[in-house]
C-alpha positions as CSV (number, residue, x, y, z in Angstrom):
1,M,11.6,-29.1,-171.3
2,D,15.3,-28.6,-171.4
3,I,17.4,-30.4,-174.1
4,W,20.4,-28.2,-174.8
5,C,23.5,-28.8,-172.6
6,H,25.5,-26.0,-174.2
7,R,24.4,-22.6,-175.3
8,R,26.5,-20.3,-177.4
9,K,26.8,-16.5,-177.0
10,Q,24.5,-14.6,-179.3
11,V,24.2,-10.8,-178.9
12,V,20.6,-9.6,-179.1
13,N,20.3,-6.0,-180.4
14,R,17.5,-4.9,-178.1
15,V,15.7,-6.4,-175.1
16,W,13.3,-5.3,-172.4
17,D,14.9,-4.8,-169.0
18,L,12.3,-5.8,-166.5
19,H,14.1,-4.2,-163.6
20,Q,14.3,-0.7,-165.2
21,D,11.1,-1.4,-167.3
22,K,12.7,0.0,-170.4
23,L,14.5,-1.2,-173.6
24,V,18.3,-1.8,-173.5
25,N,20.8,-2.8,-176.2
26,N,23.3,-5.6,-176.9
27,I,22.5,-8.3,-174.3
28,D,23.8,-11.9,-174.4
29,A,20.9,-14.2,-175.5
30,R,21.8,-16.7,-172.7
31,E,20.6,-14.1,-170.2
32,V,17.3,-13.4,-172.0
33,I,13.9,-15.1,-171.9
34,F,12.1,-15.0,-175.2
35,I,8.4,-14.7,-175.4
36,T,6.3,-16.7,-177.9
37,H,2.8,-15.4,-178.2
38,R,0.1,-13.6,-180.2
39,W,-1.6,-10.4,-179.4
40,S,-5.3,-10.7,-178.4
41,D,-5.7,-7.0,-177.4
42,V,-4.1,-3.8,-178.8
43,E,-0.6,-4.6,-180.2
44,V,2.2,-2.6,-178.7
45,S,5.1,-1.8,-181.2
46,Y,8.6,-0.5,-180.8
47,Q,7.4,2.9,-182.1
48,D,4.8,3.0,-179.3
49,T,7.5,2.5,-176.6
50,T,9.5,5.5,-178.0
51,N,6.5,7.8,-178.4
52,K,6.1,9.1,-174.9
53,K,3.5,11.7,-175.9
54,W,1.1,9.0,-177.1
55,W,1.6,6.9,-174.0
56,R,1.7,9.8,-171.5
57,D,5.1,8.8,-170.1
58,E,3.9,5.3,-169.1
59,T,6.5,2.6,-168.6
60,I,6.5,-0.4,-171.0
61,S,4.7,-2.7,-168.5
62,E,1.8,-0.2,-168.2
63,M,1.1,-0.2,-171.9
64,S,-1.0,-3.3,-171.9
65,K,-2.3,-6.1,-169.6
66,K,-0.2,-8.6,-171.5
67,L,3.1,-6.7,-170.8
68,H,2.1,-6.1,-167.2
69,R,1.4,-9.8,-166.7
70,I,4.7,-10.9,-168.3
71,R,6.7,-8.5,-166.2
72,R,5.0,-9.5,-163.0
73,T,5.5,-13.2,-163.7
74,L,9.1,-13.2,-165.1
75,R,10.9,-10.5,-163.2
76,K,11.8,-13.0,-160.4
77,H,13.2,-15.4,-163.0
78,T,15.1,-13.1,-165.3
79,R,16.1,-9.5,-165.8
80,Y,15.8,-9.5,-169.6
81,V,12.9,-10.4,-171.9
82,W,12.6,-10.3,-175.7
83,M,9.3,-9.8,-177.6
84,D,9.3,-9.3,-181.3
85,T,6.9,-6.3,-181.5
86,I,8.5,-4.1,-178.9
87,C,12.1,-5.1,-179.5
88,I,12.3,-4.9,-183.3
89,D,12.1,-1.6,-185.1
90,K,10.2,-2.9,-188.2
91,S,10.4,0.5,-189.9
92,N,14.2,-0.2,-190.1
93,L,14.4,-2.8,-192.9
94,S,18.1,-3.6,-192.1
95,E,17.2,-4.3,-188.5
96,L,14.2,-6.3,-189.4
97,D,16.3,-8.4,-191.9
98,E,19.0,-9.0,-189.2
99,A,16.4,-10.0,-186.6
100,I,14.6,-12.5,-188.8
101,R,18.0,-14.0,-189.9
102,S,19.1,-14.3,-186.2
103,M,15.8,-15.3,-184.6
104,Y,16.4,-19.1,-184.8
105,K,19.8,-18.8,-183.2
106,W,18.5,-16.5,-180.5
107,Y,15.7,-18.9,-179.6
108,A,18.1,-21.8,-179.6
109,N,20.6,-20.2,-177.2
110,C,18.4,-18.1,-174.9
111,A,17.8,-18.8,-171.3
112,A,14.3,-20.1,-172.0
113,V,11.3,-19.6,-174.4
114,V,8.0,-18.9,-172.6
115,L,4.5,-19.1,-174.0
116,D,2.3,-16.3,-172.7
117,S,-1.0,-17.4,-171.0
118,D,-3.3,-15.5,-173.3
119,T,-2.1,-17.6,-176.3
120,P,-3.9,-21.0,-176.1
121,L,-1.9,-24.0,-177.2
122,S,-4.7,-24.7,-179.8
123,I,-3.8,-21.4,-181.4
124,W,-0.1,-21.5,-180.8
125,C,0.3,-24.8,-182.7
126,K,-1.3,-23.3,-185.8
127,R,0.9,-20.3,-186.2
128,G,3.9,-20.4,-188.6
129,W,6.5,-18.5,-186.6
130,C,5.7,-20.6,-183.6
131,L,6.9,-23.7,-185.4
132,Q,10.4,-22.1,-185.6
133,E,10.2,-20.9,-182.0
134,G,9.2,-24.3,-180.7
135,A,11.7,-26.1,-182.8
136,A,14.6,-23.9,-181.7
137,A,13.7,-23.7,-178.0
138,G,16.2,-25.5,-175.7
139,R,14.0,-24.8,-172.7
140,L,10.3,-24.3,-173.2
141,C,7.9,-23.2,-170.5
142,G,4.5,-21.4,-170.2
143,I,2.6,-19.0,-168.1
144,S,-0.4,-20.5,-166.4
145,K,-3.8,-18.9,-165.8
146,E,-2.7,-18.1,-162.3
147,G,0.3,-16.2,-163.6
148,T,3.0,-18.7,-162.6
149,L,5.8,-20.2,-164.7
150,V,5.0,-23.9,-165.5
151,T,6.3,-26.6,-167.7
152,M,4.7,-27.3,-171.1
153,Q,3.3,-30.6,-169.8
154,E,1.6,-28.7,-167.0
155,L,0.3,-26.1,-169.4
156,A,-1.0,-28.8,-171.8
157,D,-2.8,-30.5,-168.9
158,E,-4.3,-27.2,-167.8
159,Q,-5.7,-26.5,-171.3
160,H,-6.5,-30.2,-172.0
161,H,-4.3,-30.2,-175.1
162,N,-2.3,-33.1,-176.5
163,L,1.4,-32.2,-176.2
164,C,2.3,-34.4,-179.2
165,T,0.5,-31.9,-181.6
166,L,2.9,-29.0,-180.8
167,D,5.9,-30.1,-183.0
168,L,8.3,-29.4,-180.1
169,H,12.0,-29.6,-180.8
170,L,11.5,-30.4,-184.4
171,Y,15.0,-31.1,-185.7
172,Y,16.2,-30.6,-189.3
173,R,18.7,-33.0,-190.7
174,Q,19.7,-32.9,-194.4
175,G,17.1,-35.1,-196.2
176,N,14.0,-34.5,-194.0
177,A,13.0,-31.1,-195.3
178,A,9.8,-32.5,-196.7
179,E,8.6,-33.4,-193.2
180,I,9.1,-29.9,-191.9
181,L,7.5,-28.3,-195.0
182,A,4.5,-30.5,-194.4
183,R,4.2,-29.3,-190.8
184,M,4.5,-25.7,-191.8
185,A,1.9,-26.1,-194.6
186,V,-1.0,-26.6,-192.1
187,R,0.0,-23.4,-190.2
188,E,-0.8,-19.8,-190.8
189,T,1.1,-16.5,-191.0
190,T,0.0,-12.9,-191.4
191,R,2.1,-12.5,-194.5
192,E,2.6,-15.3,-197.1
193,E,6.3,-14.7,-197.2
194,D,6.7,-15.4,-193.4
195,M,6.2,-19.1,-193.9
196,A,9.4,-19.2,-196.0
197,Y,11.4,-16.9,-193.8
198,A,10.5,-18.9,-190.7
199,L,11.6,-22.1,-192.4
200,A,14.9,-20.5,-193.5
201,G,15.8,-20.3,-189.9
202,I,15.0,-23.9,-189.2
203,F,16.9,-25.0,-192.3
204,S,19.8,-22.6,-191.5
205,I,19.9,-21.3,-195.0
206,H,20.6,-17.8,-196.4
207,L,17.4,-16.3,-197.8
208,P,17.2,-12.5,-198.4
209,L,13.9,-10.9,-197.4
210,A,11.6,-9.5,-200.2
211,Y,8.2,-8.7,-198.7
212,G,5.7,-8.4,-201.5
213,E,6.9,-11.4,-203.5
214,G,4.1,-13.7,-202.1
215,L,4.5,-17.4,-202.7
216,E,7.6,-16.8,-204.8
217,S,9.4,-16.8,-201.5
218,R,8.6,-20.5,-201.1
219,N,10.1,-21.3,-204.5
220,R,13.3,-19.4,-203.6
221,L,13.4,-21.3,-200.3
222,L,13.2,-24.7,-202.0
223,H,15.8,-23.7,-204.6
224,Q,18.2,-22.5,-201.8
225,L,17.5,-25.7,-199.8
226,A,18.6,-27.7,-202.8
227,I,21.7,-25.6,-203.5
228,Q,22.9,-24.9,-200.0
229,K,21.9,-28.1,-198.3
230,G,21.7,-30.6,-201.2
231,D,18.2,-31.5,-200.0
232,L,15.8,-32.7,-202.7
233,S,13.3,-34.5,-200.4
234,F,10.6,-31.9,-201.3
235,L,10.5,-33.2,-204.9
236,S,8.9,-36.5,-203.7
237,F,5.2,-35.6,-203.9
238,Q,2.3,-36.8,-206.0
239,N,1.0,-34.7,-208.8
240,T,-2.7,-33.8,-208.6
241,Q,-5.1,-32.0,-210.8
242,A,-4.5,-28.9,-208.8
243,N,-0.7,-29.1,-209.5
244,F,0.0,-30.9,-212.7
245,T,2.2,-28.3,-214.4
246,G,4.7,-27.4,-211.6
247,Y,7.7,-29.3,-210.5
248,L,7.8,-27.7,-207.1
249,P,5.2,-28.6,-204.5
250,G,2.5,-26.1,-203.7
251,T,1.7,-25.0,-200.2
252,R,-1.2,-27.6,-200.0
253,D,0.5,-30.5,-201.7
254,A,0.9,-33.4,-199.4
255,I,4.6,-34.2,-198.8
256,H,5.1,-37.2,-196.5
257,L,8.3,-39.2,-196.2
258,V,8.3,-43.0,-195.9
259,A,12.1,-43.2,-196.6
260,H,15.3,-41.8,-195.1
261,C,16.6,-39.3,-197.7
262,E,20.2,-38.2,-198.1
263,R,22.1,-35.2,-199.2
264,A,22.6,-35.0,-203.0
265,S,25.7,-36.8,-204.0
266,V,26.6,-34.3,-206.7
267,P,26.3,-30.4,-206.8
268,I,22.8,-29.0,-207.7
269,N,22.2,-26.1,-210.0
270,V,19.2,-23.9,-210.5
271,S,18.3,-21.8,-213.5
272,H,15.3,-20.8,-215.7
273,F,15.3,-24.4,-216.9
274,G,14.5,-25.6,-213.3
275,T,16.8,-27.7,-211.1
276,L,19.7,-29.7,-212.3
277,F,20.5,-32.9,-210.5
278,E,21.7,-36.5,-211.1
279,V,19.4,-39.5,-211.8
280,Q,19.5,-42.9,-213.3
281,L,17.4,-42.6,-216.4
282,V,15.5,-45.7,-217.4
283,K,14.6,-45.7,-221.1
284,E,12.8,-47.7,-223.8
285,E,12.1,-51.3,-223.0
286,D,13.6,-51.0,-219.5
287,V,10.7,-48.7,-218.6
288,K,8.3,-51.6,-219.1
289,R,10.4,-53.8,-216.9
290,V,10.4,-51.2,-214.1
291,L,6.6,-51.0,-214.4
292,Q,6.2,-54.7,-214.1
293,K,8.6,-54.9,-211.1
294,L,6.7,-52.1,-209.3
295,K,3.3,-53.7,-209.9
296,G,4.5,-57.1,-208.8
297,W,6.1,-55.7,-205.7
298,K,3.1,-53.6,-204.8
299,I,0.8,-56.6,-204.4
300,L,3.1,-58.4,-201.9
301,K,2.0,-58.4,-198.3
302,F,5.2,-57.1,-196.8
303,A,5.2,-54.1,-199.3
304,E,2.1,-52.6,-197.5
305,G,2.9,-49.3,-195.9
306,R,6.4,-49.1,-197.4
307,S,5.7,-46.7,-200.3
308,L,3.7,-43.6,-201.3
309,G,2.4,-42.9,-204.8
310,V,3.3,-46.2,-206.5
311,G,-0.2,-46.8,-207.7
312,E,-0.4,-43.2,-209.1
313,L,2.9,-43.6,-210.9
314,T,2.1,-46.9,-212.5
315,E,-1.3,-45.6,-213.5
316,A,0.3,-42.5,-215.1
317,L,2.7,-44.8,-216.9
318,D,-0.1,-47.0,-218.2
319,E,-1.9,-43.9,-219.5
320,T,1.2,-42.7,-221.5
321,K,0.5,-43.3,-225.2
322,N,3.9,-44.8,-225.9
323,P,5.6,-45.9,-222.7
324,S,8.7,-47.3,-224.6
325,S,9.3,-44.0,-226.2
326,S,12.7,-42.5,-225.5
327,W,10.9,-39.2,-224.7
328,T,9.1,-40.7,-221.7
329,D,11.5,-42.0,-219.1
330,V,11.6,-43.1,-215.5
331,A,14.1,-41.2,-213.4
332,I,15.5,-43.2,-210.4
333,I,16.5,-40.6,-207.8
334,H,18.6,-42.5,-205.3
335,D,19.1,-39.6,-202.9
336,I,15.4,-39.4,-202.1
337,R,14.5,-43.0,-202.8
338,S,12.0,-42.0,-205.5
339,L,10.9,-42.9,-209.0
340,M,9.8,-40.0,-211.2
341,L,8.0,-40.3,-214.5
342,V,9.5,-37.6,-216.7
343,K,9.0,-36.3,-220.2
344,A,11.8,-34.6,-222.1
345,Y,11.0,-31.7,-224.4
346,G,14.4,-30.3,-225.4
347,L,18.1,-30.3,-224.8
348,D,20.6,-28.0,-223.0
349,R,23.8,-28.1,-225.1
350,Q,25.7,-25.5,-223.1
351,T,25.8,-26.6,-219.4
352,G,27.1,-30.1,-219.9
353,G,30.4,-29.2,-221.4
354,G,29.6,-30.7,-224.8
355,Q,27.3,-33.4,-223.4
356,P,23.6,-32.5,-224.0
357,I,21.4,-32.4,-220.9
358,K,17.7,-33.2,-221.2
359,L,15.1,-30.6,-220.3
360,C,12.3,-32.5,-218.5
361,Y,9.0,-32.0,-216.7
362,R,7.4,-34.4,-214.3
363,L,4.3,-36.5,-214.8
364,Q,4.2,-38.4,-211.5
365,C,6.4,-39.5,-208.6
366,C,6.5,-42.2,-205.9
367,Q,8.7,-42.9,-202.9
368,I,9.7,-46.3,-201.5
369,E,11.1,-47.2,-198.1
370,E,15.0,-47.2,-198.3
371,T,15.7,-50.9,-197.7
372,E,13.1,-52.0,-200.3
373,F,14.2,-49.2,-202.7
374,E,17.8,-50.4,-202.6
375,R,16.8,-54.0,-203.0
376,L,14.6,-53.2,-206.1
377,F,16.8,-50.7,-207.9
378,E,20.4,-50.9,-206.6
379,E,21.5,-53.1,-209.6
380,T,19.7,-51.2,-212.3
381,D,21.8,-51.0,-215.4
382,A,20.6,-47.6,-216.5
383,E,23.3,-44.9,-216.8
384,F,23.6,-42.0,-214.4
385,E,23.1,-38.6,-216.0
386,R,22.0,-35.1,-215.0
387,I,18.7,-33.7,-216.1
388,W,17.0,-30.3,-215.8
389,L,13.6,-30.7,-214.1
390,G,11.3,-27.8,-214.5
391,D,7.7,-26.8,-214.9
392,R,5.7,-28.3,-217.7
393,P,6.2,-25.8,-220.6
394,V,3.3,-24.2,-222.4
395,G,3.2,-25.2,-226.1
396,V,6.1,-27.7,-226.3
397,G,5.6,-27.8,-230.0
398,R,6.1,-24.1,-230.3
399,L,9.3,-24.4,-228.2
400,K,10.7,-27.0,-230.6
401,A,9.8,-24.9,-233.6
402,A,11.4,-21.9,-232.0
403,G,14.5,-23.9,-231.3
404,S,14.6,-25.1,-234.9
405,Q,14.3,-21.6,-236.2
406,L,17.1,-20.4,-233.9
407,R,19.4,-23.2,-235.3
408,S,18.5,-22.2,-238.8
409,R,19.4,-18.6,-238.1
410,R,22.7,-19.7,-236.6
411,R,23.5,-21.8,-239.7
412,R,22.6,-18.9,-242.1
413,K,24.8,-16.5,-240.0
414,Q,27.7,-19.0,-240.1
415,R,27.2,-19.3,-243.9
416,D,27.1,-15.5,-244.4
417,D,30.2,-15.1,-242.2
418,H,32.0,-17.7,-244.3
419,I,31.1,-15.9,-247.5
420,E,32.2,-12.6,-246.2
421,E,35.5,-14.0,-245.0
422,Q,36.0,-15.6,-248.4
423,A,35.3,-12.3,-250.2
424,I,37.7,-10.4,-248.0
425,S,40.4,-13.0,-248.7
426,D,39.8,-12.8,-252.4
427,L,40.0,-9.0,-252.4
428,Q,43.4,-9.2,-250.5
429,I,44.7,-11.6,-253.1
430,V,43.7,-9.2,-255.9
431,E,45.3,-6.2,-254.2
432,N,48.6,-8.0,-253.6
433,E,48.7,-8.9,-257.3
C-alpha cells in the first residue's frame, strides 16, 4: 500500500546500516525502512549492541534470529533500517523524548514500514504503538513466512486475516478524535502512558513525557487536544455507573461518532475547574420543550440510527427531581452536535471579566447526526455562554458553605480595612489641628 506522493526530509538520529551491519547516525528518513513488530524471543536493546563483551564481538544481525531474518530479507531493498529497541538509547531520557515526539513523522516520511514475519497480524492489530505506525505509514509491507517482502494484502491472505481490522492509514482531522480514541481503547501497551504518547503523534500535539503518571497521561492528552486542536469530540460519551463522576471519558468508555464534529468556534481553556467552552444553555421551561422535542423525534422512523444516547439523556432528565430548575440545564454543544444535561454547583466570578461563569458537572450526553441536529436546534433561542465543565464535586453543599464563609471573611476584612482607614484619617486631622 502506497498513499503518499510526497515525503519530506526528516533526519533520524540513529539507524541500522545493513551493509556494514552496525549503527550509524543522522540519516534521512526517506532512505530508511522502519520495522513494526514485537519481540517473541530475547529482546535486543541499544545497550546490547554497544556491549561487545557481552555479545562476544558479534555483529547486530547475529544477535538474534529476528535481526538475522530482517537483514537477509531487506538488504536488497534498502541500506538502512530503523527498529526502536536497537536504535533508541532508552537510558537517555532526552533522546527517548525526542524519538517518541518524532516517531509519527518518521513513519510518515520513511521509505516504507515493514511488519516482521514473527508478529502475526492478529497480535499486531492489538498493540497500541502499532496503531500509530499503521496510521502514519505511507507504504506498508510485510515479511512472509518464506522471508520475502510482500504487500499487506498478501500477508493478510497468508495469515487468513481480515485486512479491514488493521486500522490502516487512519487519518486524523479536527473533530474526529473520538473515533481514534475508541480504536486505541481496545489495544494494549506495556506502559499505560504509552497509549497517550502514541496518540499524541497521531493528533500532532505537544505532550511532554512523564512516565509514572499512569492514566493521568490520558487526561493531559485530552486537555491538550482541546486546547491545541479545539477538538471536543471526546466529550460526547454516555455516562455509566462505572463513570458517573468524571467529565472525561475513561479508557473503557464507549465513544462512537454518528455526526461530523468541527473545531471549537471559540478558544478553549483548562484549569482546576475543568474545561471552559461555549454552549447554548437551555434553562427553565425551555428544558421541558427540548425534552418533548427529543422524545417526539426519537420515535420517528427516519430518526433510527441517527443518534446515540438520546434515550439515556431523556431518561436522566425525567429522573431529575425538578427539571425546570435553573440549576439543571441542557447544554447544546453545536461543535460536536451534542446535548449534555449539566448541573451547576457554583460560579467563577474571575475568568469572565465581570460576567459570572457557571461551574457545572455532567449528568448525561447524547449526539445526533449533523443534519438532524441542525434542523432540530439551529433556531433555539437560548443564549450562548461559556461554562466550566468538570468532575462531579464531592460534597457540593460543603463547597457552597465554604464559598459563603469565604465571602463573609472578605466582607469582614473590607469592613476592618475601612475602619482602620477611617481611624488613620481621624488621627491625621487631630495632629493637624
